[in-house]
C-alpha positions as CSV (number, residue, x, y, z in Angstrom):
1,M,4.2,-11.9,-6.0
2,K,6.3,-8.4,-4.9
3,T,3.0,-6.3,-4.1
4,L,2.8,-2.1,-3.2
5,I,0.2,-1.9,-0.6
6,D,-0.6,1.9,-1.4
7,T,-1.5,4.4,1.7
8,N,-5.0,4.1,1.4
9,V,-5.1,0.2,2.5
10,W,-3.2,1.2,5.4
11,L,-5.0,3.8,6.4
12,D,-8.4,2.5,5.7
13,V,-7.0,-0.4,8.3
14,L,-5.6,2.4,11.3
15,Q,-8.6,4.2,11.2
16,A,-11.1,1.6,10.7
17,R,-12.8,3.6,7.6
18,E,-15.6,2.2,6.4
19,P,-16.7,0.3,4.3
20,F,-13.1,-0.8,3.1
21,F,-12.0,-1.8,6.3
22,S,-12.8,-5.5,6.0
23,D,-11.2,-6.0,2.9
24,S,-8.2,-3.7,3.5
25,L,-7.1,-6.2,6.6
26,K,-7.7,-9.4,4.9
27,V,-4.5,-7.7,2.5
28,L,-2.8,-7.0,5.1
29,Q,-3.5,-10.1,6.6
30,M,-2.4,-11.8,3.7
31,V,1.2,-10.0,3.7
32,A,1.6,-10.8,7.8
33,S,1.2,-14.3,6.6
34,G,3.5,-14.6,3.8
35,K,0.6,-15.0,1.1
36,I,1.2,-11.4,-0.3
37,E,5.0,-10.3,-1.0
38,G,4.0,-6.7,0.7
39,Y,5.7,-3.6,0.6
40,V,5.3,0.1,1.3
41,S,6.9,3.1,-0.1
42,V,8.8,5.1,2.3
43,Q,6.8,8.3,0.8
44,S,3.4,6.4,2.0
45,L,5.2,6.1,5.8
46,T,5.5,9.5,5.9
47,D,2.0,10.6,4.3
48,I,0.4,7.7,7.4
49,F,2.3,9.1,10.0
50,K,1.3,12.8,9.3
51,I,-2.7,11.6,8.9
52,V,-2.7,9.3,11.6
53,K,-0.9,12.1,14.1
54,R,-3.4,14.8,12.8
55,S,-6.4,12.5,12.8
56,S,-5.9,10.6,16.4
57,K,-4.8,11.8,19.5
58,E,-5.6,8.2,20.8
59,T,-3.1,6.5,18.2
60,D,0.5,7.2,18.5
61,P,1.8,7.4,15.1
62,F,5.0,5.9,15.7
63,K,3.8,2.7,16.9
64,S,1.6,2.7,13.7
65,L,4.7,3.3,11.6
66,E,6.6,0.3,13.8
67,K,3.5,-2.0,13.0
68,I,3.7,-1.4,9.6
69,T,7.7,-2.3,8.8
70,F,7.0,-5.2,10.9
71,I,4.9,-7.0,8.5
72,C,6.1,-5.7,5.1
73,D,9.6,-4.7,3.5
74,M,9.8,-0.5,2.3
75,I,11.1,0.6,-1.1
76,D,12.9,3.9,-1.4
77,V,12.2,6.8,-3.9
78,S,15.2,7.5,-6.4
79,P,15.7,10.8,-8.3
80,E,15.3,8.5,-11.4
81,D,11.7,7.8,-10.0
82,V,11.0,11.3,-9.4
83,F,12.6,11.9,-12.9
84,S,10.5,9.3,-14.7
85,A,7.3,11.1,-13.0
86,L,8.1,14.2,-14.4
87,L,7.9,13.0,-18.2
88,S,5.0,10.9,-17.4
89,D,2.1,11.8,-18.7
90,D,0.2,11.6,-14.8
91,E,-1.3,14.2,-13.2
92,D,-0.9,12.8,-10.2
93,F,2.9,13.8,-9.5
94,D,2.5,11.8,-6.1
95,R,1.2,8.8,-7.4
96,A,3.8,8.4,-10.3
97,V,6.5,8.6,-7.8
98,R,5.2,5.6,-6.2
99,V,4.5,3.7,-9.5
100,Y,8.0,4.6,-10.8
101,S,9.4,3.7,-7.6
102,A,7.1,0.1,-7.5
103,L,8.7,-0.5,-11.0
104,R,12.3,0.1,-10.4
105,N,12.1,-2.0,-7.3
106,D,10.4,-4.9,-9.8
107,I,7.1,-4.5,-8.2
108,K,4.7,-6.1,-10.2
109,M,1.1,-5.8,-8.6
110,I,-0.2,-1.9,-6.6
111,I,-3.4,-2.7,-3.9
112,T,-5.2,0.5,-4.1
113,R,-8.7,2.0,-3.8
114,T,-7.5,4.8,-6.5
115,K,-8.2,4.0,-9.7
116,M,-5.2,4.1,-12.4
117,N,-4.5,3.1,-15.7
118,L,-1.5,1.8,-16.6
119,D,-1.9,-0.8,-19.3
120,E,1.1,0.8,-20.7
121,L,3.1,-0.4,-17.9
122,D,4.2,-3.9,-17.1
123,I,2.4,-3.7,-13.4
124,T,-1.0,-4.6,-12.4
125,V,-3.5,-2.5,-10.3
126,I,-6.1,-3.8,-8.3
127,E,-8.6,-2.8,-5.5
128,P,-8.1,-4.8,-1.7
129,S,-11.8,-6.0,-3.0
130,E,-10.0,-8.2,-5.9
131,I,-7.6,-9.8,-3.8
132,G,-9.0,-13.2,-4.0
133,K,-8.8,-13.1,-7.9
134,Y,-5.0,-13.1,-7.0
135,V,-4.1,-15.2,-4.4
136,D,-5.7,-18.5,-3.0
137,K,-8.9,-18.0,-0.8
138,G,-9.1,-19.3,2.7
139,V,-7.0,-16.2,4.8
140,E,-8.9,-16.6,8.0
141,T,-10.1,-13.6,9.5
142,G,-8.7,-12.9,12.9
143,E,-7.3,-9.9,15.2
144,S,-6.5,-7.1,12.9
145,I,-2.1,-7.1,13.1
146,I,-2.7,-3.7,12.2
147,G,-5.3,-2.0,14.4
């Protein structure tokens, strides 16, 4: 299933943010192993770069993006996505752009810690802790492929 991995999941792992780190790491390990067909928005990549650069002098934001783009594919943002977001009822424009970009790219699931009610759209939204309900269990824990 094509799955968009949201910005906060990547940052949970890159910045070892507790208590979210282990669930988000499990998701990214599933992407790296091919159990999940993972995608990242180019919009998320620019956000991740800025946040990593601002928050850590030890972490190279370029290397962080290289690791992300090594394990998953990118989706772009089109003018159509922007117009759809503007016409939506979503007050979070940034989030709406990502959602419409995901829909245009036939993505069926978004993994995020941000609460979203997208019942009217053909997309499932789950938290990293819920991934076991959707993907075969048994992903081995091991060394981080992102951190």
